[in-house]
C-alpha distance (Angstrom), angle and dihedral (degrees) to the residues before:
residue distance angle dihedral
M1 . . .
V2 3.81 . .
D3 3.80 119.0 .
A4 3.83 129.7 -168.7
L5 3.82 92.0 -92.5
D6 3.79 92.7 56.2
K7 3.82 87.1 67.7
L8 3.85 89.4 61.9
I9 3.78 96.1 56.0
V10 3.83 114.0 97.1
D11 3.70 125.9 -145.4
E12 3.84 118.7 -144.0
K13 3.87 88.5 -146.3
E14 3.81 89.7 56.0
T15 3.80 111.5 141.8
V16 3.76 115.5 -93.1
D17 3.80 116.4 -108.5
M18 3.87 94.2 -126.9
D19 3.72 95.1 -169.7
L20 3.80 92.7 50.7
L21 3.84 92.0 46.6
A22 3.80 91.8 49.7
S23 3.82 94.1 48.4
I24 3.81 89.5 52.8
V25 3.80 98.4 51.0
R26 3.78 101.8 28.5
D27 3.85 95.4 95.6
F28 3.81 93.4 45.3
L29 3.81 111.5 35.6
K30 3.78 143.6 39.1
F31 3.80 129.3 -174.3
T32 3.72 139.9 -149.0
K33 3.79 121.1 -136.8
E34 3.77 85.2 -109.7
G35 3.76 92.8 60.8
E36 3.77 100.4 -103.0
I37 3.79 113.2 149.1
F38 3.80 119.2 -138.8
F39 3.75 122.9 -164.5
E40 3.83 116.6 -134.4
K41 3.86 122.3 -142.5
N42 3.87 90.5 -97.2
F43 3.74 91.6 58.7
F44 3.83 91.5 67.1
D45 3.82 90.4 55.9
L46 3.79 91.4 62.5
K47 3.78 127.9 99.3
D48 3.83 113.8 -107.7
W49 3.83 92.7 -104.6
Q50 3.82 90.0 53.5
K51 3.81 90.7 47.6
L52 3.80 88.1 53.5
L53 3.78 91.2 51.4
I54 3.81 94.3 47.9
Y55 3.75 92.2 45.5
L56 3.79 91.2 52.3
L57 3.82 88.5 49.8
G58 3.79 88.6 50.4
R59 3.80 90.0 55.1
K60 3.78 87.9 51.9
V61 3.82 89.4 55.5
V62 3.81 91.2 51.8
F63 3.78 91.1 46.8
V64 3.83 96.6 45.6
K65 3.77 94.3 44.2
N66 3.77 89.4 46.0
L67 3.82 90.9 -131.8
K68 3.78 94.6 154.4
K69 3.84 127.3 42.8
D70 3.83 114.9 -117.8
F71 3.80 91.4 3.7
K72 3.76 119.1 162.6
E73 3.74 119.2 -149.5
E74 3.83 92.0 -148.8
V75 3.75 118.4 85.8
S76 3.87 134.4 -165.0
P77 3.80 125.3 -125.1
S78 3.86 88.4 -116.0
E79 3.83 91.0 56.0
I80 3.80 88.5 48.8
K81 3.85 89.7 50.9
E82 3.76 92.2 48.8
L83 3.83 93.6 51.4
L84 3.77 105.6 28.6
K85 3.75 100.0 25.1
I86 3.79 90.3 -127.4
P87 3.85 110.5 141.9
P88 3.83 117.0 -121.4
K89 3.85 90.8 -116.8
S90 3.76 89.7 56.5
T91 3.77 92.8 46.3
T92 3.80 88.5 53.2
K93 3.81 90.6 49.0
Y94 3.78 93.2 49.5
A95 3.74 91.8 48.4
S96 3.80 92.0 52.0
V97 3.77 99.6 39.2
E98 3.88 119.9 18.1
L99 3.80 93.2 27.3
K100 3.76 101.3 29.7
G101 3.73 111.4 145.0
I102 3.81 91.2 17.9
I103 3.83 104.4 67.6
K104 3.73 120.6 54.8
S105 3.77 121.9 -148.9
D106 3.79 119.4 -151.9
K107 3.78 117.2 179.2
G108 3.82 89.6 -23.3
N109 3.82 94.0 -51.5
Y110 3.83 121.7 113.3
K111 3.81 134.9 -137.8
I112 3.78 138.4 149.0
P113 3.81 115.3 -115.2
N114 3.82 112.7 -127.2
F115 3.81 93.0 -117.8
N116 3.81 90.6 60.9
L117 3.81 97.0 62.7
F118 3.75 91.8 103.1
K119 3.81 90.0 53.6
C120 3.80 88.5 54.1
Q121 3.73 91.1 53.5
E122 3.84 92.0 48.3
V123 3.84 96.3 47.2
L124 3.83 89.8 49.5
K125 3.77 91.2 53.5
K126 3.86 87.8 61.0
K127 3.79 94.0 60.4
């Protein structure tokens, strides 16, 4: 039996709001059918913590659309450093300050839970 409080419990496997995800990344990223992520001009105007957020959302697109075989949505700070040139210490800081409550860390790897997409949209509005 479902009660009123059950409606307040979020599920990490909640379905992705594709329209919302697309609206957030549309001005910053493009993708190949093979799952490569390309950064648009606007991406380079972002602060590092915003780049991190957009990149994690881009990984979500690749994962959800199954563009790469055996692709994991989660990403390590060293992979972030390699691609975005954001040092691991800065990534940790952004995850615990600017993006606290938005990014989830699991064994040192980062991703954004599906139910936090609206938070991503809101925090980016506050550029």
